[in-house]
N, C-alpha and C positions, 0 to 999 in steps of 0.2 A: 159892211165889208167893202174894202177898196183894194184895187190892184194898182200898184205904184211902181215907177222906176226906182232904182236904188237911190238916185239923187234926191227923190222927194220923200224919203223915209222920215216920218215925224221924229222930232227930238223930244224926249221926255226926261224929266229930272232923275228918276230912279228906275232902273230896269235891270233885269238879268239877261245877259247875252251868252248864248251857248255857241261855241265855235269848234271847228275841226282842229285837231292838233297839227302843228306845223312840223313836228319832229319826223313823222313817217315819210313825208315828201322829201325831206332833205337826206334821210337815211337811204331812200331808194336812189336819189341822185348820186350820192357818194358811191353806192354799190355799182351803179351803171358806169360811172366815170372812172372807177378804179382801173379797168383794163386799158383805157385810153392813156391814163397817167403812167401806167407801167410801160406801155408801148413807147411813150416819149422818153422815159428814163433809160430804157434799154434799146433805143433805136439803132445804135451802132451794131449791137449783137444781132438784132433782128434783121437789119440790112445785110449783114454778112451771111446770114443763113439763107436769105432770099437770093443773094448773088450766087450762091453755090448750087441753086436749083437749075436743071437743064432748061434750055430755051423753050422746048416744046411744052413744058409744064405751064408756061404763061399763056399759051394759046387758049387753054380752058380755065386755068386757075386765075389768070389776070382779070377777066370779066367778072368771075365769081367773087374775087376779092373786092373789086370796086363796088359791086352791088351790095356785098355785105357791109362795106364801110359806109355806103350811103344809108343803108337801113339803120346801122348803129347810130349814125349822126341824127337821123330823124327821131329815133327813140330817145336819144340823149336830149334832144331839143324839147321833146314833149315832157320828159321828166323834169327838166329845168323849169319849164313853164308851170308845171304842176306845183313844184316846190316854192317858186316865187309867188304863186297865187295865194299860198297860205299866209303870206305877210300883208296882203291887201285888205282894205276895209270891207270888201265884199265877202271875206271869209267869216261868215256866221250862218247859222241855220235857224235859230229860234231866238226871238226877243220877247220878253215877258215883262209887262208893267201894268199898273192899274189903269193906264190910258188905253191899252190894247195889247194884242198879241201879233207879232210879226213872224211870218213863215217865209223862208227863202225858197223860191221855186226854181232857181237855176243853180247848178253845181258851181261852187266857187272856183273849180278848176277850169270852167268855161268862161272865165271873166273876160276873155278876149272877144266874146260875141258882141253883137251890136248893143249899144247902151240905151237906145231910144225906145225900148219896149219895157213893159211892166214885168218885173221879176220878183216882186214882193207882194205877198198876200197879207193885208192888214185887217185884223178881226177885232171887234169889240169883245171884251170878256163874256158878255151875255150871249154872244153868237156861238160860243162853244158850250155844248150841253155837258160833255164830260170828256175826260182824257184817260187813256190807259196804255200800258205797254203790251204789244202783241209779239209773240214769239212764234215764228214760222219755221218749220223744219219738214223735210221730206225728200224723196228721191226724184230727181229730174232726169229724163232720158237724154243721153248724148251718144255720139258715135262710139264711145268706149264702153257703152252700157248704161249704167245709172250712176249719177253723181249725187251725193248727199249735200243738200243746200240748207243752210241755216241762216236766218236773218231775224233781227229785232227791229221793231218799228214803234214809233210813238203814234197812236191813233187818236185823232180828234173827231168827235161827233159834232157836226155843225147843226145849228137850228136857226130857222128864219133867214137862210142865206141862199141866194140864187147861185147855184154852183156851175151853171152853164158857162159863164165867162171864164171861170177858173179852169174848167176842164179844157176849154178851147185854148187857153194860154199854155197849159201843160202839153197839149198835143202839138202846138206850134214849136214848143221848146224841144220836144223829142225829135221833131222832123228837121230842126235847124242843123245845117252842116258846118256853120261857122265861116268866118272870112278866109279867103285864100291867103296862104302864107308861102314864102320861099325859103327853103333850107338848102344851102349849097346848090342853088339854081334849080332845085326840084320844087315844083308846085304841089302843095298839099293843103287839105282842109283839116286842121287839127281839131278833134272833138273827143272829149272824154265821155264815155257812155255811162254816165252817172246821173240819176234823177233823184233829187233830194225829197221829192214828194209826189204822191199820186193818189187818185181816188180808187179805192177798192170797190166801192159801190156809191150810188148817189148820196151825198151828204156825209160821207165818211172819208176823211183825208188821212193818209198815212205819211209820216215824216221820218226820215232817217233817225236812227237811235244813236244818241251821243252819251248815254248813261242815265243813271237815276236822277241826276241833277235836273233833267228836263221836267220830270214829274214834281220834283221838289219846288221848282220855280212856278209851275202851273197851279200847284195845290192852293196857293194863296188867292187865286183868281177863279178857278173852276173846280168842279167835282172831279176827283180822281177815282176811277173804278179799279177793281182788281185786275191783275195780269190775265191775258188770254193766250192759250196755246192752240195753234192751228196746224193741221196736217197739210203741208204745201201741195202734195200730190192730189189730195182730195179737193183742195180749194181751187186748183187750176182746172179740174174737170177733164173731160175726154175729147171734146171737140177741138180740132186743130187750131183754127184761126183765133178763137177766144184765148186759147192757151198761149199762142204767139204774142198776142196783144198784152196779155197779163204779164208775161215775162219781160217784154219791152218796157211796160209801165214801171216795173221794179228796177229797171236799169240792167237787166240780164240779157243783153242782146246776143251775146255769144251762145248762151243756152238756147235762145230762140233759133239761131242759125243751125245749131246741132239738132234741134228738134225737127226742123224742116228737112234736113239732110237725112235723118234717121227714118222719119215717117213717110216722106214723099220721094226720097232718093234724089233730092235736088243737089246740084253742085253748090259750092260756097258762093259763087257769083250770083246764081239764081236765088239762093236763100236770102242773100243780102237785098236783092232787088224786091223779093216778096215782102220783106220787112219794111223797106223804104216805101213801097206802094201802100202798105197798110197804114203806116204813120202819116203819109200824105193824105190819105182818105180821112183819117181821123182829124187832121188839122183843117 
């Protein structure tokens, strides 16, 4: 087992590389950019409509409009970064060859994070006892009641591997806020709350599911077990803090915030602070 920066990924002659589709990111970017494009095309008509509004409207509406525009530009910038990240060499999740199995520990959307840390887990085929597809489904509490959550994962059972360094790296990645960026003079830390891998228990690593091609690629190197179905509500348990940590490990931070607000009556700011403190302790 080795933890490697992306730049030190071994080159092997024949391998299967599983990647995220780039289409979804660009579709989202087009959808979000469409209102801005329409506003530019019909700027004269929109300007005339605004000019007809009474002056006192702008006392309240002006600041609200500027805040909305700034928020729109921030979201558009994040969508653009996500779409462009799909074209980069870091857009891969699983690499399989006779020489080893590579697992990406960082979301390809967070490619703007620092590059001098290890983001790739490289395993010898003999270090993976078996692989399977795990199907999670269940009801997760939120402020609106309960939300049905469904997720598929590739589960890798590791053998003869010291998982402590991997868990430490994953905890650090979850706590990373990313470099400071400026959009229209606004300082922000852009981060996509997506974790491509997490440990469900010691020695058992779950990786985002990209389809049956993952198991087909692994079948030549490791044993593939039958699919497993899990009740998510039962798997998360009843104790609050472990449930929050489990949701964050899966990349479900919003569900973790809602759980804290629903169970403890915390404000959104306090819920975020609780989650950040939990991630900092884990790191």
